[in-house]
C-alpha positions as CSV (number, residue, x, y, z in Angstrom):
1,M,-14.4,17.0,-24.9
2,V,-14.8,15.7,-21.3
3,S,-12.0,16.7,-19.0
4,A,-10.4,14.3,-16.6
5,P,-11.6,14.4,-13.0
6,D,-9.6,16.6,-10.6
7,K,-7.2,14.7,-8.5
8,L,-8.2,15.8,-5.1
9,A,-6.1,13.3,-3.1
10,L,-2.7,11.8,-3.4
11,R,-1.9,8.2,-2.2
12,I,1.2,6.0,-2.0
13,D,0.9,2.3,-1.4
14,D,3.1,-0.7,-0.5
15,I,5.1,1.0,2.3
16,G,6.5,-1.9,4.4
17,A,5.1,-4.6,2.1
18,S,7.5,-7.6,1.8
19,S,6.0,-8.6,-1.5
20,K,8.5,-6.2,-3.1
21,H,11.3,-8.5,-1.9
22,H,9.8,-12.0,-1.9
23,L,7.0,-12.3,-4.4
24,Y,8.5,-11.0,-7.7
25,Y,7.9,-12.8,-11.0
26,A,9.4,-12.7,-14.5
27,K,7.8,-10.8,-17.4
28,R,7.5,-14.1,-19.4
29,W,7.1,-17.7,-18.3
30,Y,10.2,-18.8,-20.1
31,L,12.3,-16.4,-18.0
32,N,11.2,-18.2,-14.8
33,F,14.2,-20.5,-14.9
34,G,17.0,-20.2,-12.4
35,P,18.4,-16.7,-11.7
36,L,16.9,-15.0,-14.8
37,R,13.7,-14.0,-13.0
38,D,15.8,-12.5,-10.1
39,R,17.3,-9.8,-12.3
40,R,15.8,-6.4,-12.8
41,L,16.3,-6.7,-16.6
42,F,13.8,-9.5,-16.7
43,G,11.7,-9.0,-13.5
44,H,8.3,-7.6,-14.2
45,W,7.7,-5.8,-10.9
46,A,10.4,-6.5,-8.2
47,P,12.6,-6.7,-6.3
48,Y,13.3,-3.2,-5.2
49,R,14.4,-1.7,-1.9
50,E,12.2,-0.2,0.8
51,M,12.0,3.6,0.9
52,T,14.4,5.4,3.3
53,A,14.0,8.3,5.7
54,A,15.9,10.5,3.2
55,D,13.3,9.7,0.5
56,W,10.6,10.8,2.9
57,H,12.3,14.0,3.8
58,Q,12.5,14.9,0.1
59,I,8.8,14.0,-0.3
60,F,8.0,16.4,2.5
61,K,9.8,19.2,0.7
62,I,7.8,18.5,-2.4
63,L,4.5,18.4,-0.5
64,E,5.3,21.7,1.1
65,R,6.3,23.3,-2.2
66,F,3.0,22.3,-3.8
67,S,0.8,22.7,-0.7
68,A,-0.2,19.1,-1.1
69,V,-1.0,16.2,1.4
70,L,-0.5,12.5,1.0
71,T,-2.3,9.4,2.2
72,V,0.3,6.6,3.0
73,G,-0.8,3.0,2.8
74,I,1.4,1.1,5.2
75,T,1.5,-2.7,5.5
76,A,1.8,-3.2,9.2
77,A,4.2,-6.2,9.3
78,W,7.0,-7.5,7.1
79,A,6.6,-11.2,6.3
80,E,10.0,-12.9,6.3
81,E,10.7,-15.9,4.0
82,D,9.6,-18.4,6.7
83,G,6.4,-16.5,7.4
84,S,7.4,-14.8,10.6
85,L,6.1,-11.3,10.9
86,V,8.1,-8.2,12.0
87,P,6.1,-5.1,12.8
88,F,6.9,-2.2,10.3
89,P,8.3,0.1,13.0
90,D,10.7,-2.6,14.1
91,K,11.8,-3.6,10.6
92,F,12.3,-0.1,9.4
93,P,12.7,2.2,12.4
94,D,14.2,5.1,10.6
95,E,11.5,5.1,7.9
96,A,8.8,4.8,10.5
97,A,10.3,7.8,12.4
98,A,10.4,9.9,9.3
99,I,6.7,9.1,8.5
100,G,5.8,10.0,12.1
101,E,7.5,13.3,11.5
102,G,5.5,13.9,8.4
103,L,2.3,13.0,10.2
104,A,3.1,15.4,13.0
105,R,3.6,18.2,10.5
106,G,0.3,17.6,8.8
107,Y,1.6,16.3,5.5
108,L,0.3,12.7,5.9
109,E,-2.6,10.5,6.6
110,I,-1.8,6.9,7.7
111,A,-3.9,4.2,6.0
112,N,-4.1,0.5,6.7
113,H,-2.7,-1.5,3.8
114,G,-3.1,-4.9,5.4
115,L,-1.0,-6.9,7.9
116,T,1.0,-8.9,5.4
117,H,-0.1,-7.6,1.9
118,C,0.2,-11.2,0.7
119,V,-1.3,-14.7,1.3
120,L,1.2,-16.8,3.1
121,D,1.4,-20.4,2.0
122,G,1.9,-22.9,4.8
123,G,3.4,-20.2,7.0
124,G,5.9,-19.0,4.5
125,H,5.8,-17.1,1.2
126,R,4.4,-18.8,-1.9
127,R,7.3,-20.1,-3.9
128,R,7.8,-18.7,-7.4
129,P,6.5,-21.4,-9.8
130,L,8.6,-22.8,-12.7
131,Y,5.7,-21.9,-15.0
132,G,3.1,-19.2,-14.7
133,T,3.1,-16.5,-11.9
134,N,2.7,-16.2,-8.2
135,R,1.1,-12.8,-8.6
136,P,-2.3,-13.7,-7.0
137,Y,-0.5,-14.3,-3.8
138,H,0.5,-10.6,-3.6
139,R,-3.1,-9.8,-2.4
140,E,-4.3,-10.4,1.2
141,F,-8.1,-10.1,1.2
142,W,-9.4,-12.5,-1.4
143,D,-13.0,-13.7,-1.0
144,H,-11.7,-17.2,-0.2
145,V,-10.0,-15.9,2.9
146,P,-12.4,-16.4,5.9
147,I,-13.8,-13.5,7.8
148,D,-12.1,-14.5,11.1
149,R,-8.7,-14.3,9.4
150,Q,-9.5,-11.0,7.7
151,L,-10.7,-9.6,10.9
152,D,-7.6,-10.8,12.8
153,H,-5.3,-9.4,10.2
154,L,-7.0,-6.0,10.1
155,R,-7.2,-5.8,13.9
156,R,-3.5,-6.6,14.2
157,A,-2.6,-4.1,11.6
158,Q,-4.6,-1.4,13.3
159,D,-3.0,-2.2,16.6
160,I,0.6,-2.0,15.2
161,L,0.0,1.2,13.2
162,T,-2.1,3.1,15.8
163,G,0.2,1.9,18.6
164,Y,3.2,3.4,16.9
165,F,1.9,6.5,15.2
166,R,-0.6,7.4,17.9
167,T,-3.2,8.5,15.3
168,K,-6.7,7.3,14.5
169,I,-6.7,5.2,11.3
170,T,-10.0,5.1,9.5
171,T,-8.9,4.3,5.9
172,L,-8.2,0.9,4.4
173,V,-6.4,0.6,1.1
174,P,-6.8,-3.1,0.2
175,P,-3.6,-4.6,-1.3
176,G,-3.9,-5.0,-5.1
177,N,-7.4,-3.4,-5.0
178,V,-8.7,-6.9,-3.9
179,Y,-11.3,-7.1,-1.2
180,A,-14.5,-9.0,-0.4
181,V,-17.7,-8.7,1.6
182,Q,-16.0,-10.1,4.6
183,T,-13.3,-7.4,4.3
184,L,-16.0,-4.8,4.5
185,E,-17.6,-6.6,7.5
186,A,-14.3,-6.6,9.3
187,C,-13.8,-2.9,8.5
188,R,-17.2,-2.1,10.0
189,A,-16.4,-4.1,13.2
190,L,-13.0,-2.2,13.6
191,G,-14.2,1.3,12.8
192,L,-12.5,1.6,9.4
193,T,-15.0,3.9,7.7
194,T,-13.4,4.4,4.3
195,V,-12.1,1.8,1.8
196,N,-10.3,3.2,-1.2
197,C,-9.5,1.1,-4.3
198,E,-9.2,1.5,-8.0
199,R,-12.6,0.3,-9.0
200,P,-15.2,-0.3,-6.3
201,Q,-17.3,-3.5,-7.0
202,I,-18.7,-4.4,-3.6
203,T,-20.5,-2.3,-1.0
204,L,-22.3,-2.8,2.3
205,G,-24.3,0.4,2.3
206,D,-22.9,3.6,3.7
207,T,-20.4,2.0,6.2
208,P,-17.7,1.6,5.3
209,R,-17.7,4.0,2.3
210,V,-16.1,2.4,-0.7
211,I,-14.6,5.1,-3.0
212,G,-12.7,4.7,-6.3
213,D,-9.6,6.4,-7.7
214,D,-11.5,8.9,-10.0
215,H,-10.3,11.7,-7.8
216,V,-7.2,10.0,-6.4
217,L,-3.7,10.1,-7.9
218,A,-2.5,6.7,-6.6
219,F,1.0,5.3,-7.0
220,H,3.5,2.9,-5.3
221,D,6.7,3.3,-3.4
222,R,8.3,1.6,-6.4
223,E,7.9,4.8,-8.5
224,I,9.9,6.7,-5.9
225,V,12.6,4.1,-5.5
226,V,13.1,3.4,-9.2
227,F,12.5,6.9,-10.7
228,G,13.3,9.2,-7.7
229,T,11.3,11.9,-6.0
230,G,11.5,14.0,-9.1
231,W,8.9,11.6,-10.6
232,L,6.4,12.8,-7.9
233,E,7.3,16.4,-8.4
234,A,6.7,16.1,-12.2
235,R,3.3,14.5,-11.6
236,L,2.2,17.2,-9.2
237,R,3.4,19.9,-11.6
238,A,1.2,18.4,-14.4
239,L,-2.0,18.7,-12.3
240,P,-4.2,21.9,-12.6
241,R,-4.2,22.1,-8.8
242,P,-2.5,20.3,-5.9
243,P,-4.2,17.4,-4.1
244,Q,-5.1,18.9,-0.8
245,K,-7.4,16.3,0.7
246,F,-6.7,13.0,2.5
247,I,-8.6,9.9,1.4
248,R,-10.6,10.0,4.7
249,D,-11.9,13.5,3.7
250,L,-13.1,12.7,0.2
């Protein structure tokens, strides 16, 4: 019997991503009528609230208890309904301050999780269709997005995150595990040396490194918001050893 790979790193995604509020969709097409898709009973993925400073302080206690560390994928700007962008530290100042505290205490690595997380349609969010899904618009770095736009988004995200947290950011976690050759080219230009996604499919040699989730326990802020911090504690307790590496160190 082949044992599962050790989970050496722990990663949370979607911090500050407005998709959790704007780009939800129903579980079935026939629930996409009127208000039904807006209800948690029928909604497949969202909406759900952003994490709070109190959530983070509970996570820090859990990380300390298990001697674990956590890579945090932050979307650098919240996209409002009309497409205007609000930097994460301005939209969620208390949460940003709490994350900064965890960074200073050595619990966290900050990773770039895109500027918007989503593809904006004509400046605003892609409207939910009557039939089908808007799920593809949750992802930011499709291969049809030109390199100049990808480079601009990644640069702006780096500027926001490094400017506030005062830390070097070398890891990209592409939203929805979607990235392209031009994404890697943009990473190379900006000094992002590691890309972490579920299943690597494209590489550009050794820089940036593209690593999969074989040794990463990856989850989303939704798990914390919906199930509570006890969910994370239970997951860590089930592991043979705590994840003690950041993604950048794998």
